[in-house]
MARNU-720535 format. One line per field, with one value per atom (N, C-alpha, C): x, y, z; atom name; residue in one letter. Coordinates in nm, 2 decimals. Each point is the difference from the previous one (the first is absolute). Layout:
// MARNU-720535
xx = [X / ...]
yy = [Y / ...]
zz = [Z / ...]
site = [CA / ...]
code = [a / ...]
//
This chain:
// MARNU-720535
xx = [2.79 / -0.15 / -0.04 / -0.12 / -0.05 / -0.12 / 0.04 / -0.17 / -0.10 / -0.11 / -0.10 / -0.13 / -0.07 / -0.10 / -0.14 / 0.06 / -0.14 / -0.03 / -0.11 / -0.04 / 0.05 / 0.02 / 0.04 / -0.14 / -0.11 / -0.09 / 0.01 / 0.04 / 0.02 / 0.12 / 0.08 / 0.13 / -0.03 / -0.11 / 0.00 / -0.06 / -0.07 / -0.03 / 0.12 / -0.03 / 0.08 / 0.08 / -0.04 / 0.10 / 0.10 / 0.14 / 0.09 / 0.01 / 0.08 / 0.01 / -0.02 / 0.07 / 0.04 / -0.10 / -0.10 / -0.10 / -0.09 / 0.00 / -0.04 / -0.18 / -0.05 / -0.14 / -0.05 / 0.08 / -0.01 / 0.01 / 0.11 / -0.02 / -0.10 / -0.09 / -0.10 / -0.11 / 0.00 / -0.12 / 0.02 / 0.09 / 0.00 / -0.01 / 0.04 / -0.03 / -0.17 / -0.06 / -0.16 / -0.05 / 0.07 / -0.05 / 0.01 / 0.14 / -0.01 / -0.07 / -0.04 / -0.02 / -0.17 / -0.07 / -0.15 / 0.04 / 0.15 / 0.03 / -0.03 / 0.03 / -0.04 / -0.18 / -0.07 / -0.14 / -0.05 / -0.07 / -0.04 / -0.15 / -0.01 / -0.14 / 0.05 / 0.16 / 0.08 / 0.01 / -0.08 / 0.06 / -0.01 / -0.14 / -0.05 / 0.13 / 0.02 / 0.07 / 0.17 / 0.06 / 0.12 / -0.02 / -0.08 / -0.05 / 0.04 / -0.08 / 0.01 / 0.13 / 0.07 / 0.15 / 0.07 / 0.00 / 0.06 / -0.04 / -0.08 / -0.04 / 0.06 / 0.00 / 0.04 / 0.14 / 0.10 / 0.12 / 0.06 / -0.09 / 0.06 / -0.05 / -0.13 / -0.09 / -0.10 / 0.03 / -0.09 / 0.01 / -0.10 / 0.03 / 0.09 / 0.09 / 0.05 / -0.04 / 0.01 / -0.04 / 0.10 / 0.13 / 0.09 / -0.03 / -0.03 / -0.02 / -0.12 / -0.11 / -0.11 / 0.01 / 0.07 / 0.05 / 0.10 / 0.06 / 0.10 / -0.10 / -0.12 / -0.09 / -0.04 / -0.06 / -0.11 / 0.11 / 0.14 / 0.07 / 0.03 / 0.03 / 0.06 / -0.14 / -0.16 / -0.09 / -0.09 / 0.10 / -0.06 / -0.14 / -0.03 / -0.13 / 0.04 / -0.12 / 0.02 / 0.03 / 0.11 / -0.01 / -0.14 / -0.09 / -0.14 / -0.07 / -0.03 / -0.02 / 0.06 / 0.12 / 0.06 / -0.05 / 0.02 / -0.06 / -0.13 / -0.07 / -0.15 / -0.02 / 0.09 / -0.04 / 0.08 / 0.07 / 0.11 / -0.08 / -0.08 / -0.10 / -0.14 / -0.03 / -0.17 / 0.03 / 0.07 / 0.01 / 0.08 / -0.10 / 0.02 / 0.15 / 0.03 / 0.14 / 0.12 / -0.01 / 0.14 / 0.02 / 0.12 / 0.05 / 0.05 / 0.02 / 0.08 / 0.12 / 0.01 / 0.07 / 0.05 / 0.13 / 0.05 / -0.11 / -0.02 / -0.07 / 0.07 / -0.09 / 0.07 / 0.00 / 0.12 / 0.02 / -0.13 / -0.11 / -0.12 / -0.09 / -0.11 / -0.09 / -0.17 / -0.06 / -0.13 / -0.14 / -0.04 / -0.14 / -0.11 / -0.10 / -0.12 / -0.09 / -0.10 / -0.10 / -0.12 / 0.02 / -0.15 / -0.11 / -0.02 / -0.09 / -0.15 / -0.07 / -0.16 / -0.04 / 0.05 / -0.04 / 0.08 / 0.15 / 0.07 / -0.07 / 0.00 / -0.02 / -0.10 / -0.14 / -0.09 / 0.00 / 0.08 / 0.05 / 0.10 / 0.03 / 0.13 / 0.10 / 0.02 / 0.17 / 0.06 / -0.11 / 0.04 / 0.04 / -0.04 / 0.06 / 0.13 / 0.01 / 0.14 / 0.14 / -0.07 / 0.13 / 0.01 / -0.08 / 0.02 / 0.12 / -0.02 / 0.03 / 0.14 / 0.03 / 0.13 / 0.09 / -0.12 / 0.14 / 0.04 / -0.11 / 0.05 / 0.14 / -0.04 / 0.12 / 0.11 / 0.04 / 0.12 / 0.01 / -0.05 / 0.01 / 0.03 / -0.04 / -0.04 / -0.12 / -0.05 / -0.13 / 0.05 / -0.12 / 0.01 / 0.07 / 0.07 / 0.06 / 0.14 / 0.02 / 0.12 / 0.10 / 0.12 / 0.10 / 0.07 / 0.02 / 0.04 / 0.16 / 0.06 / 0.13 / 0.09 / 0.02 / 0.09 / 0.00 / -0.13 / 0.01 / -0.04 / -0.10 / -0.04 / -0.11 / -0.12 / -0.12 / -0.03 / -0.10 / -0.06 / -0.17 / -0.05 / -0.18 / -0.05 / -0.12 / -0.06 / -0.15 / -0.07 / -0.13 / -0.04 / -0.11 / 0.01 / -0.17 / -0.04 / -0.12 / -0.10 / 0.11 / -0.09 / 0.13 / 0.00 / 0.08 / -0.08 / -0.13 / -0.06 / -0.02 / -0.03 / -0.01 / -0.09 / -0.14 / -0.12 / -0.04 / 0.00 / -0.06 / 0.05 / 0.12 / 0.06 / 0.03 / -0.08 / 0.01 / -0.02 / 0.11 / 0.08 / 0.12 / 0.10 / 0.11 / 0.10 / 0.14 / 0.13 / 0.09 / 0.11 / 0.11 / 0.10 / 0.08 / 0.10 / 0.10 / 0.11 / 0.14 / -0.03 / -0.11 / -0.02 / -0.10 / -0.07 / -0.07 / -0.13 / -0.13 / -0.11 / -0.07 / -0.07 / -0.09 / -0.10 / -0.12 / -0.16 / -0.02 / -0.14 / -0.08 / 0.10 / 0.05 / 0.13 / -0.09 / 0.06 / -0.07 / 0.12 / -0.07 / 0.16 / 0.08 / -0.06 / 0.07 / 0.13 / -0.06 / 0.10 / 0.12 / -0.09 / 0.11 / 0.16 / -0.11 / 0.11 / 0.14 / -0.06 / 0.08 / 0.10 / -0.07 / 0.11 / 0.11 / -0.03 / 0.07 / 0.10 / -0.05 / 0.15 / 0.05 / -0.03 / 0.07 / 0.13 / -0.05 / 0.06 / 0.13 / -0.05 / 0.08 / 0.12 / -0.07 / 0.13 / 0.08 / -0.01 / 0.08 / 0.12 / 0.13 / 0.11 / -0.01 / 0.04 / 0.02 / 0.08 / -0.02 / 0.08 / 0.17 / 0.01 / 0.15 / 0.04 / -0.05 / 0.03 / 0.06 / -0.13 / 0.03 / 0.11 / 0.04 / 0.15 / 0.10 / 0.02 / 0.10 / 0.02]
yy = [-0.57 / -0.01 / 0.09 / 0.01 / 0.12 / 0.05 / 0.11 / 0.06 / 0.07 / -0.02 / 0.07 / 0.05 / 0.12 / 0.05 / -0.13 / -0.07 / -0.07 / -0.09 / -0.01 / -0.15 / -0.13 / -0.09 / -0.14 / -0.06 / 0.02 / -0.05 / 0.03 / 0.15 / 0.02 / -0.05 / -0.04 / -0.02 / -0.17 / -0.05 / -0.16 / -0.01 / 0.12 / 0.01 / -0.04 / -0.02 / -0.03 / 0.09 / 0.14 / 0.07 / 0.06 / 0.03 / 0.02 / 0.12 / 0.02 / 0.03 / 0.15 / 0.05 / 0.13 / 0.05 / -0.06 / -0.01 / 0.17 / 0.10 / 0.11 / -0.03 / -0.08 / 0.01 / -0.06 / -0.11 / -0.02 / 0.10 / 0.07 / 0.12 / 0.09 / -0.01 / 0.09 / -0.03 / -0.16 / -0.03 / -0.02 / 0.01 / -0.05 / 0.17 / 0.09 / 0.14 / 0.03 / -0.08 / 0.02 / -0.06 / -0.12 / -0.08 / 0.07 / 0.06 / 0.09 / 0.11 / 0.10 / 0.10 / -0.04 / -0.10 / -0.08 / -0.10 / 0.03 / -0.05 / -0.15 / -0.06 / -0.14 / -0.03 / 0.08 / -0.05 / -0.10 / -0.07 / -0.13 / 0.09 / 0.11 / 0.07 / 0.05 / 0.03 / 0.06 / -0.10 / -0.11 / -0.10 / 0.01 / 0.07 / 0.02 / 0.14 / 0.11 / 0.06 / -0.05 / -0.05 / -0.11 / -0.07 / -0.11 / -0.08 / 0.10 / 0.09 / 0.12 / 0.02 / 0.06 / 0.05 / -0.13 / -0.12 / -0.10 / -0.04 / 0.00 / -0.01 / 0.11 / 0.11 / 0.14 / -0.05 / -0.07 / 0.03 / -0.16 / -0.09 / -0.12 / -0.05 / 0.06 / -0.02 / -0.13 / -0.04 / -0.16 / -0.01 / -0.08 / -0.05 / -0.16 / -0.02 / -0.15 / -0.04 / -0.15 / -0.08 / 0.06 / 0.03 / 0.04 / 0.10 / 0.10 / 0.15 / 0.03 / -0.12 / 0.00 / -0.03 / -0.12 / -0.06 / 0.09 / 0.07 / 0.16 / 0.09 / 0.01 / 0.13 / -0.04 / -0.17 / -0.04 / 0.02 / -0.06 / 0.00 / 0.17 / 0.09 / 0.10 / 0.06 / -0.04 / 0.10 / -0.10 / -0.09 / -0.12 / -0.04 / -0.04 / -0.06 / -0.14 / -0.09 / -0.13 / 0.00 / -0.05 / -0.01 / -0.03 / -0.08 / -0.03 / 0.16 / 0.05 / 0.15 / 0.11 / -0.01 / 0.07 / -0.05 / -0.13 / -0.06 / 0.02 / -0.01 / 0.01 / 0.13 / 0.13 / 0.12 / 0.04 / -0.07 / 0.00 / -0.02 / -0.14 / -0.07 / 0.09 / 0.02 / 0.05 / 0.12 / 0.11 / 0.13 / 0.02 / 0.01 / -0.02 / 0.06 / 0.14 / 0.07 / -0.09 / -0.10 / -0.08 / -0.11 / -0.02 / -0.12 / -0.09 / -0.12 / -0.10 / -0.04 / 0.05 / -0.07 / 0.14 / 0.00 / 0.08 / 0.08 / 0.11 / 0.05 / 0.02 / 0.01 / 0.01 / 0.15 / 0.07 / 0.14 / 0.09 / -0.05 / 0.06 / -0.08 / 0.06 / -0.12 / 0.08 / -0.07 / -0.05 / -0.03 / 0.10 / -0.09 / 0.07 / -0.16 / 0.03 / -0.01 / 0.09 / -0.01 / -0.09 / -0.08 / -0.12 / 0.00 / 0.12 / 0.02 / 0.01 / 0.01 / -0.03 / 0.11 / 0.13 / 0.12 / -0.03 / -0.05 / 0.03 / -0.18 / -0.09 / -0.09 / 0.01 / 0.04 / 0.01 / 0.12 / 0.08 / 0.09 / -0.07 / -0.11 / -0.06 / -0.07 / 0.03 / -0.01 / -0.16 / -0.10 / -0.12 / 0.02 / 0.08 / -0.02 / 0.11 / 0.09 / 0.05 / -0.10 / -0.06 / -0.15 / -0.06 / -0.07 / -0.07 / 0.09 / 0.12 / 0.11 / -0.02 / 0.03 / 0.03 / -0.14 / -0.09 / -0.15 / -0.01 / 0.03 / 0.00 / 0.10 / 0.08 / 0.11 / -0.02 / -0.06 / 0.00 / -0.14 / -0.12 / -0.12 / -0.07 / 0.04 / -0.07 / 0.00 / -0.06 / -0.03 / 0.10 / 0.05 / 0.06 / -0.05 / 0.08 / -0.07 / -0.04 / 0.06 / -0.08 / 0.11 / 0.01 / 0.06 / -0.06 / 0.06 / -0.05 / -0.01 / -0.14 / -0.08 / 0.11 / 0.13 / 0.11 / 0.09 / -0.03 / 0.13 / 0.12 / 0.01 / 0.12 / 0.02 / -0.07 / 0.06 / -0.12 / 0.04 / -0.07 / 0.01 / -0.04 / 0.00 / -0.05 / 0.09 / -0.04 / 0.03 / -0.05 / 0.06 / 0.05 / 0.06 / 0.05 / -0.02 / -0.03 / 0.01 / 0.12 / 0.16 / 0.12 / 0.08 / 0.12 / 0.08 / 0.13 / -0.02 / 0.15 / 0.09 / -0.07 / 0.12 / -0.06 / -0.02 / -0.06 / 0.11 / 0.12 / 0.07 / 0.02 / -0.03 / -0.01 / -0.12 / -0.10 / -0.15 / -0.01 / -0.11 / -0.06 / 0.04 / 0.01 / 0.07 / -0.08 / 0.04 / -0.06 / 0.08 / -0.05 / 0.07 / -0.08 / 0.10 / -0.02 / 0.09 / -0.08 / 0.07 / 0.12 / -0.05 / 0.09 / 0.14 / -0.01 / 0.11 / -0.10 / 0.08 / -0.06 / 0.05 / -0.08 / 0.05 / -0.05 / 0.06 / -0.06 / 0.00 / -0.09 / 0.05 / -0.12 / -0.10 / -0.02 / -0.12 / -0.01 / -0.12 / -0.07 / -0.14 / -0.08 / 0.02 / 0.10 / 0.02 / 0.09 / 0.09 / 0.17 / -0.10 / -0.09 / -0.08 / -0.05 / -0.09 / -0.10 / 0.08 / 0.11 / 0.14 / 0.03 / 0.05 / 0.04 / -0.11 / -0.12 / -0.05 / -0.08 / 0.03 / -0.07 / 0.13 / 0.12 / 0.13 / -0.03 / -0.01 / -0.02 / -0.13 / -0.09 / -0.17 / 0.08 / 0.08 / 0.03 / 0.12 / 0.05 / 0.14 / -0.11 / 0.07 / -0.02 / -0.04 / -0.07 / -0.04 / 0.10 / 0.04 / 0.12 / -0.08 / -0.14 / -0.01 / 0.04 / -0.06 / 0.03 / 0.16 / 0.08 / 0.13 / 0.07 / -0.06 / 0.05 / -0.04 / -0.08 / -0.03 / 0.07]
zz = [2.32 / -0.01 / -0.05 / -0.10 / -0.07 / 0.08 / 0.03 / 0.06 / -0.11 / 0.07 / -0.15 / 0.11 / -0.08 / 0.06 / -0.05 / -0.03 / -0.08 / 0.11 / 0.08 / 0.10 / -0.04 / 0.07 / -0.02 / -0.05 / 0.00 / -0.06 / -0.16 / -0.04 / -0.15 / -0.05 / 0.07 / -0.07 / -0.03 / 0.01 / -0.04 / -0.12 / -0.06 / -0.14 / -0.09 / -0.13 / -0.10 / -0.06 / 0.06 / -0.07 / 0.11 / -0.07 / 0.10 / 0.08 / 0.16 / 0.10 / -0.06 / -0.10 / -0.04 / -0.09 / -0.03 / -0.11 / 0.08 / -0.07 / 0.06 / -0.01 / -0.05 / 0.00 / 0.12 / 0.06 / 0.15 / 0.12 / -0.04 / 0.10 / 0.01 / -0.12 / -0.02 / 0.08 / -0.08 / 0.08 / 0.17 / 0.02 / 0.16 / 0.05 / -0.07 / 0.06 / 0.00 / -0.09 / -0.02 / 0.13 / 0.02 / 0.12 / 0.14 / 0.02 / 0.07 / 0.03 / -0.11 / 0.00 / 0.09 / -0.04 / 0.04 / 0.12 / 0.07 / 0.10 / 0.01 / -0.09 / 0.01 / -0.01 / 0.03 / 0.07 / -0.14 / 0.02 / -0.08 / -0.11 / 0.11 / -0.13 / -0.09 / -0.03 / -0.11 / -0.09 / 0.01 / -0.09 / -0.17 / 0.00 / -0.13 / -0.10 / 0.09 / -0.05 / -0.01 / 0.08 / -0.03 / -0.10 / -0.05 / -0.12 / -0.13 / 0.01 / -0.10 / -0.03 / 0.10 / 0.00 / -0.09 / 0.08 / -0.03 / -0.17 / -0.03 / -0.14 / -0.09 / 0.06 / -0.05 / -0.07 / 0.14 / -0.02 / -0.08 / 0.03 / -0.05 / -0.16 / 0.01 / -0.13 / 0.03 / 0.07 / 0.06 / 0.14 / 0.04 / 0.17 / 0.00 / 0.00 / -0.01 / 0.17 / -0.01 / 0.10 / 0.09 / 0.02 / 0.07 / 0.07 / -0.12 / 0.08 / 0.09 / -0.04 / 0.04 / 0.16 / 0.00 / 0.15 / 0.07 / -0.05 / 0.07 / 0.06 / -0.10 / 0.04 / 0.16 / -0.05 / 0.12 / 0.13 / 0.00 / 0.11 / 0.08 / -0.09 / 0.02 / 0.10 / -0.05 / 0.03 / 0.12 / 0.02 / 0.07 / 0.01 / -0.14 / -0.05 / -0.06 / 0.01 / -0.01 / -0.20 / -0.04 / -0.16 / -0.09 / 0.05 / -0.03 / -0.03 / 0.10 / 0.01 / -0.14 / 0.00 / -0.09 / -0.11 / -0.07 / -0.09 / -0.06 / 0.09 / -0.01 / -0.06 / 0.09 / -0.09 / -0.10 / -0.05 / -0.12 / -0.11 / 0.04 / -0.09 / -0.03 / 0.10 / -0.02 / -0.05 / -0.03 / -0.05 / -0.15 / -0.13 / -0.12 / -0.01 / 0.06 / -0.03 / 0.02 / 0.08 / 0.03 / -0.11 / 0.02 / -0.11 / 0.08 / -0.01 / 0.07 / -0.12 / -0.11 / -0.11 / -0.10 / -0.02 / -0.09 / -0.12 / -0.03 / -0.15 / -0.08 / -0.09 / -0.15 / 0.04 / -0.13 / 0.00 / -0.03 / -0.08 / -0.02 / 0.11 / 0.03 / 0.05 / -0.07 / 0.00 / -0.02 / 0.11 / 0.11 / 0.07 / -0.08 / -0.01 / -0.03 / 0.09 / 0.02 / 0.09 / -0.06 / 0.10 / -0.02 / 0.08 / 0.08 / 0.12 / -0.10 / 0.05 / -0.02 / -0.13 / 0.03 / -0.05 / -0.18 / 0.03 / -0.14 / -0.05 / 0.10 / -0.10 / -0.09 / 0.07 / -0.10 / -0.12 / -0.01 / -0.09 / -0.09 / -0.02 / -0.06 / 0.04 / 0.14 / 0.06 / -0.05 / -0.04 / -0.04 / -0.13 / -0.07 / -0.14 / -0.01 / 0.10 / 0.04 / 0.00 / 0.07 / 0.07 / -0.10 / -0.08 / -0.13 / -0.11 / 0.00 / -0.09 / 0.03 / 0.12 / 0.12 / -0.05 / 0.04 / -0.04 / -0.14 / -0.09 / -0.15 / 0.00 / 0.03 / -0.02 / 0.01 / 0.15 / 0.08 / 0.01 / -0.04 / 0.00 / 0.17 / 0.10 / 0.10 / 0.07 / 0.10 / 0.06 / 0.17 / 0.03 / 0.14 / 0.07 / 0.05 / 0.14 / -0.07 / -0.12 / -0.03 / -0.04 / -0.03 / -0.06 / -0.13 / -0.09 / -0.13 / 0.04 / -0.07 / 0.04 / -0.03 / -0.07 / -0.01 / 0.11 / 0.08 / 0.11 / -0.04 / -0.15 / -0.04 / 0.06 / 0.03 / 0.02 / 0.11 / 0.08 / 0.12 / -0.03 / -0.02 / 0.00 / 0.14 / 0.03 / 0.14 / -0.05 / 0.11 / 0.01 / 0.19 / 0.01 / 0.13 / 0.02 / 0.12 / 0.02 / -0.01 / 0.07 / -0.02 / -0.02 / -0.12 / 0.04 / 0.06 / 0.02 / 0.05 / -0.07 / -0.16 / -0.08 / -0.10 / 0.07 / -0.04 / -0.13 / 0.06 / -0.10 / -0.14 / -0.01 / -0.15 / -0.05 / 0.01 / 0.01 / -0.17 / -0.03 / 0.04 / 0.01 / 0.12 / 0.02 / 0.03 / -0.01 / -0.05 / 0.03 / 0.10 / 0.03 / -0.10 / -0.06 / -0.08 / 0.06 / -0.01 / 0.10 / 0.07 / 0.10 / 0.10 / 0.00 / -0.12 / -0.07 / -0.04 / 0.10 / -0.05 / -0.09 / -0.07 / -0.13 / 0.01 / -0.04 / 0.02 / -0.16 / -0.02 / -0.10 / -0.12 / 0.03 / -0.09 / -0.08 / -0.15 / -0.09 / -0.05 / 0.00 / -0.02 / -0.12 / -0.08 / -0.11 / 0.05 / 0.09 / 0.06 / 0.07 / 0.10 / 0.07 / -0.05 / -0.11 / -0.08 / -0.07 / -0.05 / -0.08 / 0.13 / 0.10 / 0.09 / 0.03 / 0.02 / 0.07 / -0.12 / -0.13 / -0.08 / -0.05 / 0.02 / 0.01 / 0.09 / 0.14 / 0.12 / -0.04 / -0.02 / -0.05 / -0.12 / -0.09 / -0.09 / 0.01 / 0.12 / 0.05 / 0.04 / 0.02 / 0.02 / 0.17 / 0.06 / 0.13 / 0.05 / 0.15 / 0.10 / -0.04 / 0.02 / -0.01 / -0.13 / -0.10 / -0.15 / 0.02 / 0.02 / -0.02 / 0.07 / 0.08 / 0.08 / -0.06 / -0.14 / -0.04 / -0.11]
site = [N / CA / C / N / CA / C / N / CA / C / N / CA / C / N / CA / C / N / CA / C / N / CA / C / N / CA / C / N / CA / C / N / CA / C / N / CA / C / N / CA / C / N / CA / C / N / CA / C / N / CA / C / N / CA / C / N / CA / C / N / CA / C / N / CA / C / N / CA / C / N / CA / C / N / CA / C / N / CA / C / N / CA / C / N / CA / C / N / CA / C / N / CA / C / N / CA / C / N / CA / C / N / CA / C / N / CA / C / N / CA / C / N / CA / C / N / CA / C / N / CA / C / N / CA / C / N / CA / C / N / CA / C / N / CA / C / N / CA / C / N / CA / C / N / CA / C / N / CA / C / N / CA / C / N / CA / C / N / CA / C / N / CA / C / N / CA / C / N / CA / C / N / CA / C / N / CA / C / N / CA / C / N / CA / C / N / CA / C / N / CA / C / N / CA / C / N / CA / C / N / CA / C / N / CA / C / N / CA / C / N / CA / C / N / CA / C / N / CA / C / N / CA / C / N / CA / C / N / CA / C / N / CA / C / N / CA / C / N / CA / C / N / CA / C / N / CA / C / N / CA / C / N / CA / C / N / CA / C / N / CA / C / N / CA / C / N / CA / C / N / CA / C / N / CA / C / N / CA / C / N / CA / C / N / CA / C / N / CA / C / N / CA / C / N / CA / C / N / CA / C / N / CA / C / N / CA / C / N / CA / C / N / CA / C / N / CA / C / N / CA / C / N / CA / C / N / CA / C / N / CA / C / N / CA / C / N / CA / C / N / CA / C / N / CA / C / N / CA / C / N / CA / C / N / CA / C / N / CA / C / N / CA / C / N / CA / C / N / CA / C / N / CA / C / N / CA / C / N / CA / C / N / CA / C / N / CA / C / N / CA / C / N / CA / C / N / CA / C / N / CA / C / N / CA / C / N / CA / C / N / CA / C / N / CA / C / N / CA / C / N / CA / C / N / CA / C / N / CA / C / N / CA / C / N / CA / C / N / CA / C / N / CA / C / N / CA / C / N / CA / C / N / CA / C / N / CA / C / N / CA / C / N / CA / C / N / CA / C / N / CA / C / N / CA / C / N / CA / C / N / CA / C / N / CA / C / N / CA / C / N / CA / C / N / CA / C / N / CA / C / N / CA / C / N / CA / C / N / CA / C / N / CA / C / N / CA / C / N / CA / C / N / CA / C / N / CA / C / N / CA / C / N / CA / C / N / CA / C / N / CA / C / N / CA / C / N / CA / C / N / CA / C / N / CA / C / N / CA / C / N / CA / C / N / CA / C / N / CA / C / N / CA / C / N / CA / C / N / CA / C / N / CA / C / N / CA / C / N / CA / C / N / CA / C / N / CA / C / N / CA / C / N / CA / C / N / CA / C / N / CA / C / N / CA / C / N / CA / C / N / CA / C / N / CA / C]
code = [m / m / m / e / e / e / t / t / t / s / s / s / s / s / s / v / v / v / s / s / s / p / p / p / h / h / h / m / m / m / r / r / r / d / d / d / t / t / t / s / s / s / a / a / a / s / s / s / i / i / i / n / n / n / d / d / d / n / n / n / r / r / r / l / l / l / k / k / k / i / i / i / l / l / l / e / e / e / a / a / a / t / t / t / m / m / m / k / k / k / r / r / r / n / n / n / q / q / q / y / y / y / r / r / r / p / p / p / d / d / d / a / a / a / l / l / l / i / i / i / e / e / e / v / v / v / l / l / l / h / h / h / k / k / k / a / a / a / q / q / q / e / e / e / l / l / l / f / f / f / g / g / g / f / f / f / l / l / l / s / s / s / p / p / p / t / t / t / l / l / l / l / l / l / i / i / i / s / s / s / v / v / v / a / a / a / r / r / r / s / s / s / l / l / l / h / h / h / l / l / l / p / p / p / p / p / p / s / s / s / r / r / r / v / v / v / y / y / y / g / g / g / v / v / v / a / a / a / t / t / t / f / f / f / y / y / y / h / h / h / f / f / f / f / f / f / s / s / s / l / l / l / a / a / a / p / p / p / q / q / q / g / g / g / e / e / e / h / h / h / t / t / t / c / c / c / t / t / t / i / i / i / c / c / c / l / l / l / g / g / g / t / t / t / a / a / a / c / c / c / y / y / y / v / v / v / r / r / r / g / g / g / a / a / a / n / n / n / n / n / n / l / l / l / m / m / m / v / v / v / a / a / a / a / a / a / e / e / e / g / g / g / a / a / a / i / i / i / g / g / g / v / v / v / s / s / s / a / a / a / g / g / g / k / k / k / t / t / t / t / t / t / a / a / a / d / d / d / g / g / g / t / t / t / f / f / f / s / s / s / l / l / l / a / a / a / s / s / s / a / a / a / r / r / r / c / c / c / l / l / l / g / g / g / a / a / a / c / c / c / g / g / g / i / i / i / a / a / a / p / p / p / a / a / a / v / v / v / i / i / i / v / v / v / d / d / d / g / g / g / v / v / v / v / v / v / a / a / a / g / g / g / n / n / n / v / v / v / t / t / t / p / p / p / r / r / r / d / d / d / l / l / l / s / s / s / a / a / a / r / r / r / l / l / l / v / v / v / a / a / a / l / l / l / l / l / l / a / a / a / s / s / s / p / p / p / s / s / s / k / k / k / d / d / d / e / e / e / s / s / s / r / r / r / t / t / t]
//
């Protein structure tokens, strides 16, 4: 019989019992004394560790924090930061909030879709790029705003965004650069 520092709830995930990511996530929940009000912090850590929040992972977190799965799913789908599907190697999120939209965010979306070949909410077939929209990035003063690979940019033009995305697509992937 194998012993593990991972709770039985977390062992139900698709990751192996020896997966250190589960141990790190468990440590995060333990540090927060498995309090339900630590849900957002736990989900942030889970996404950081696994890249996205799978249904199995959400259910395991719900069990560990003694929350209904519907509550955990509701929080995960409410906040734009969380993703329920694997993301591409590169990501682009375009703000479609009022200030950004008035300043041309819809044109940014059209340019991005053309540059990478997928619509908002999708990832390219090869997993290179994910395109998303957000209702507000909280950067209204620099509208229209986008986030490319975690970096916020403001006053973006469709031409600038297209050029940046095409350059990222042309750069070697992380996997290719290791070989």
